[in-house]
Every structure is written in structure tokens, then in C-alpha cells.
C-alpha positions as CSV (number, residue, x, y, z in Angstrom):
1,M,123.2,86.5,77.7
2,S,123.5,90.2,77.3
3,S,126.6,91.8,78.9
4,Y,124.4,94.8,79.6
5,A,122.3,92.7,81.9
6,H,125.3,92.4,84.2
7,A,125.1,96.1,85.0
8,K,124.5,96.2,88.7
9,R,121.8,98.8,88.9
10,F,121.3,102.6,88.7
11,P,122.8,104.3,91.7
12,A,120.1,105.0,94.3
13,A,119.2,108.6,94.8
14,K,120.2,109.7,98.3
15,N,117.7,110.9,100.9
16,V,114.7,110.5,98.5
17,R,111.4,109.4,100.1
18,P,109.2,107.1,98.1
19,E,106.3,109.6,98.1
20,T,108.5,112.3,96.5
21,V,109.5,110.3,93.5
22,D,108.0,111.6,90.2
23,R,106.0,108.8,88.8
24,S,104.3,110.8,86.0
25,A,106.7,109.6,83.3
26,C,106.3,105.9,83.9
27,A,105.1,103.3,81.5
28,D,101.5,103.4,80.1
29,W,100.5,99.8,81.0
30,S,97.2,100.0,79.1
31,A,99.1,100.9,75.9
32,Y,101.6,98.1,76.8
33,A,98.7,95.6,77.1
34,K,97.7,96.0,73.5
35,A,100.8,94.2,72.2
36,Y,102.2,92.5,75.3
37,D,101.1,89.0,74.5
38,L,102.1,89.3,70.9
39,M,105.7,90.0,71.9
40,S,105.6,87.6,74.9
41,D,104.5,84.8,72.7
42,N,107.6,85.4,70.6
43,N,110.0,85.9,73.5
44,P,111.9,82.7,74.4
45,A,113.1,84.2,77.7
46,Y,109.5,85.0,78.7
47,Q,108.3,81.5,77.6
48,A,111.0,80.0,79.8
49,L,109.6,81.9,82.8
50,L,106.1,80.5,82.1
51,E,107.6,77.0,81.8
52,D,109.4,77.4,85.1
53,F,106.2,78.5,86.8
54,A,104.3,75.5,85.6
55,A,107.1,73.2,86.7
56,F,107.1,74.9,90.1
57,L,103.3,74.4,90.5
58,A,103.7,70.7,89.8
59,T,105.9,70.4,92.9
60,I,103.7,71.9,95.5
61,E,100.5,70.9,97.5
62,P,97.4,72.2,95.9
63,P,96.7,75.7,97.3
64,K,93.2,76.6,98.4
65,R,93.7,80.3,97.7
66,I,96.1,82.1,95.3
67,Y,96.8,85.8,94.8
68,D,98.3,87.0,91.6
69,I,99.6,90.4,92.4
70,G,100.1,92.8,89.4
71,G,98.8,90.0,87.2
72,G,99.2,91.9,83.9
73,T,97.5,90.1,81.0
74,G,96.8,87.0,83.1
75,N,99.4,84.5,81.8
76,Y,100.4,83.2,85.2
77,T,96.8,83.2,86.5
78,E,95.9,81.0,83.5
79,I,98.6,78.5,84.3
80,A,97.6,78.4,88.0
81,A,93.9,78.0,87.1
82,R,94.7,75.0,84.8
83,A,96.9,73.4,87.5
84,F,94.5,74.0,90.4
85,P,90.9,74.2,89.1
86,D,89.5,74.0,92.6
87,A,91.6,76.9,93.9
88,E,90.1,80.4,94.7
89,I,92.2,82.8,92.7
90,H,92.4,86.5,93.1
91,F,93.7,88.4,90.1
92,V,95.0,91.8,91.4
93,E,95.7,94.4,88.7
94,P,95.0,98.1,88.9
95,D,95.5,98.9,85.2
96,A,92.3,98.7,83.2
97,G,94.0,97.7,79.9
98,M,95.9,94.9,81.4
99,R,92.9,93.7,83.4
100,G,90.7,93.8,80.4
101,A,93.1,91.6,78.4
102,A,93.3,89.2,81.3
103,Q,89.5,88.9,81.7
104,S,89.1,88.1,78.0
105,K,91.8,85.4,78.3
106,L,90.5,83.9,81.5
107,A,86.7,84.0,80.7
108,A,86.5,80.2,80.8
109,Y,87.6,80.0,84.5
110,D,84.8,80.7,86.9
111,R,86.9,80.6,90.2
112,I,88.9,83.8,89.4
113,K,88.0,87.0,91.3
114,Y,89.2,90.3,89.9
115,D,90.5,93.0,92.1
116,T,91.0,96.4,90.6
117,V,93.3,97.9,93.2
118,A,97.1,98.2,93.7
119,L,98.8,96.0,96.2
120,E,98.9,98.7,98.8
121,S,95.1,99.0,98.7
122,F,94.4,95.2,98.5
123,D,92.5,94.4,101.7
124,A,92.0,90.6,101.5
125,K,89.7,88.9,104.0
126,D,91.8,85.8,104.1
127,T,95.5,84.9,103.7
128,A,96.7,83.1,100.7
129,D,98.6,79.7,100.4
130,L,100.4,81.0,97.3
131,I,101.2,84.5,96.0
132,V,102.5,85.1,92.5
133,C,104.2,88.4,91.7
134,V,106.0,88.6,88.4
135,H,107.6,91.7,86.9
136,A,105.4,93.9,89.0
137,L,107.2,94.8,92.3
138,Y,109.9,97.0,90.7
139,A,107.2,99.3,89.3
140,M,105.4,99.8,92.7
141,P,106.1,102.5,95.1
142,D,108.2,101.7,98.3
143,Q,109.3,98.1,97.6
144,K,110.2,97.5,101.2
145,Q,106.6,98.2,102.3
146,R,105.2,96.2,99.4
147,L,107.2,93.2,100.4
148,A,105.8,93.6,103.9
149,D,102.3,93.6,102.3
150,L,103.1,90.4,100.4
151,R,104.1,88.8,103.7
152,R,100.9,90.1,105.4
153,L,98.8,88.5,102.7
154,L,100.4,85.0,103.0
155,R,99.7,82.5,105.8
156,P,102.7,81.3,107.8
157,G,104.3,78.7,105.6
158,G,102.7,80.0,102.5
159,L,104.7,80.3,99.3
160,L,105.7,83.4,97.3
161,Y,106.8,83.0,93.7
162,L,108.5,86.3,92.9
163,V,110.2,87.4,89.7
164,D,111.4,91.0,89.5
165,L,113.2,93.1,86.9
166,G,116.3,94.3,88.7
167,R,118.7,95.5,86.1
168,P,118.5,98.5,83.7
169,L,116.4,97.5,80.7
170,N,118.5,97.8,77.5
171,V,115.9,98.2,74.9
172,A,118.3,97.9,71.9
173,D,119.6,94.6,73.4
174,W,116.1,93.2,73.7
175,R,115.1,94.4,70.2
176,K,118.0,92.6,68.7
177,Y,117.4,89.4,70.7
178,L,113.7,89.3,69.8
179,F,114.2,90.1,66.2
180,M,116.9,87.5,65.7
181,N,114.8,84.8,67.4
182,I,111.6,85.6,65.5
183,K,113.5,85.9,62.2
184,S,115.2,82.5,62.8
185,K,111.9,80.8,63.6
186,N,109.5,82.5,61.2
187,G,111.5,84.3,58.6
188,L,112.2,87.9,57.8
189,P,108.7,89.0,56.6
190,S,107.1,87.6,59.7
191,A,109.7,89.2,62.0
192,L,109.1,92.6,60.4
193,Q,105.3,92.2,60.7
194,I,105.5,91.2,64.4
195,F,107.8,94.1,65.2
196,W,105.5,96.5,63.5
197,H,102.4,95.3,65.4
198,G,104.4,95.1,68.6
199,R,106.1,98.6,68.3
200,E,104.2,99.8,71.4
201,V,106.1,97.4,73.5
202,A,109.4,99.0,72.5
203,K,108.0,102.4,73.3
204,Q,106.9,101.4,76.7
205,N,110.1,99.6,77.4
206,K,111.9,102.9,76.8
207,A,109.6,104.4,79.4
208,I,110.5,101.7,81.8
209,F,114.2,102.4,81.3
210,A,113.7,106.1,81.8
211,A,111.7,105.5,85.0
212,Q,114.5,103.2,86.2
213,K,117.0,106.0,85.6
214,T,115.0,108.5,87.6
215,G,114.4,106.1,90.5
216,A,110.7,105.9,89.9
217,Y,111.2,102.2,89.2
218,W,113.4,100.0,91.4
219,T,116.6,98.6,90.2
220,H,118.5,96.1,92.4
221,T,121.3,93.6,92.5
222,E,120.7,90.0,93.4
223,E,122.2,90.7,96.8
224,E,119.9,93.7,97.4
225,I,116.7,91.8,96.6
226,T,117.8,88.9,98.8
227,A,118.3,91.3,101.7
228,A,114.9,93.0,101.1
229,V,113.0,89.7,100.8
230,T,114.6,88.3,103.9
231,E,114.0,91.4,105.9
232,A,110.3,91.2,105.0
233,G,109.9,87.9,106.8
234,F,110.6,85.3,104.1
235,E,112.8,82.3,103.9
236,I,114.3,82.0,100.4
237,L,114.0,78.4,99.2
238,R,115.4,79.0,95.7
239,Q,117.0,82.0,93.9
240,E,118.4,82.5,90.5
241,S,119.1,85.0,87.8
242,V,116.6,84.7,84.9
243,Y,115.3,86.6,81.9
244,R,118.7,86.8,80.3
245,G,120.2,88.2,83.5
246,Y,117.8,91.1,83.8
247,S,115.6,89.7,86.5
248,D,115.7,87.7,89.7
249,L,113.5,84.7,90.5
250,L,112.9,83.8,94.2
251,V,110.7,81.1,95.6
252,C,110.1,81.9,99.3
253,R,108.3,80.6,102.3
254,A,106.6,83.0,104.8
255,K,108.1,82.7,108.2
256,P,105.8,82.4,111.2
């Protein structure tokens, strides 16, 4: 595990209201989407998250309604659609590039509905039995209110599968980790080729780090996200540090 991942967080800016944070220098998610799956497919830490999610789904009662909030390129929605083919799934993703990649990937599943809005604008008619929110919350404005939105969208007793990037993103550390893994698995020429085609990911990860430094993106310790989730009305059933120590995984139940 990277020692850098143990950095607690960036100090919070004092007396800064969420609406005053400059979000103009944040990541370009549509640009990110072009190479996101290429690098994710070659990232053992990311694959471990997908495997954990699939294992989690195998332990729960089949949900009738699932919301994937900030669904990205659709990897978690695809796992959920395979596990629960009769479930109504709402894929909620405001970025056109990410959503387009997901729709191509998920074309074979006819029970997925696509919502083009951000979480704060998602006005669901019904509450969900399961909400999935992976590596999305940190990039949203006003995380306290967004967690309250997640609680609002879940029925009492419903489940939240939450993974959030909490620690500063060390791009050099990730580049080394990914390159060594790809080189070990596929050889040097393949590693160089994958890194060339995936160079946009490194560029956008630098933008994420810069946004973390300015406070546009949320950084938090394990203790801070525990407190925020609990305050929002969730009971934490399971919590652990994942993604090489950079992220927190929480499985939660909505309190009545």
C-alpha cells in the first residue's frame, strides 16, 4: 500500500460555503471517459472493488429498484443488472461522455433507465431498495446535503453501497503501481502502449488532485466520513479502507 495514501486529508478551508468554491478547474469527465475502462481493466485495485460489489450483491435480497448515482461508465450497473435481471435500475450520470460510454456497454439490458441529472436534481418518484455510489460523492458539491439526498432516495431499511475517494490522489504513486502491474502481466511493450492510450486518465487524475487541494473536491479521513454518513441517517453495517488506502467503503442501512 502506498504510504502517501495514509495522508489524512487536505486541511479544510475555514468559513468557505459550498456555493463559493471554484469548480471551474475540476476534472473533465467526458475526456476521462475515453480511457477510463482501459485503465480500470488494468487496475487490480479497481478490479478488487468490482469483485467486492459482486460478492456483496450475492448476500442481499433481490432489490426491486436500484439507483446507481454518479454511475460513470456503467461498470457497477452492469454487475447489478446481471445479478438482478428483474430489477428496475436507474443510472444517474450528468456527464454526457460517461453516460454515452455506459449506454453502449449496457445496451443489452432493457430494464435500465438513464437519468441525465446530478444527484441534487434527481427527483425520483419512488424510493430505492439499493443505492450504489462509487467514487462520485467526493466530486459533488456539499457532501453533507448529498448524503441527505441519498438517504431521501432510499426506503427505510434500504441499503447504500458507498465507496468514496477520501485521501489526496498521488498521481505518481498510481502511475508506478499501474505500470508495474501491467508490465508484470503483459510485458513492457504492452505496458507502454496501454499507458500511451490511457494518458488522458493521468491528466484528469492531476486535475482531481488539484481540485482536492483547492477544496473543490472533498477529502476526508475514515472518521470524518463515518460521522457524515451517520449524521445523514444511516447505520453503518461494514466499513473498510480500500483502493490501496485512498478510499473508504461503507455498506449502510437507511434508518427509519
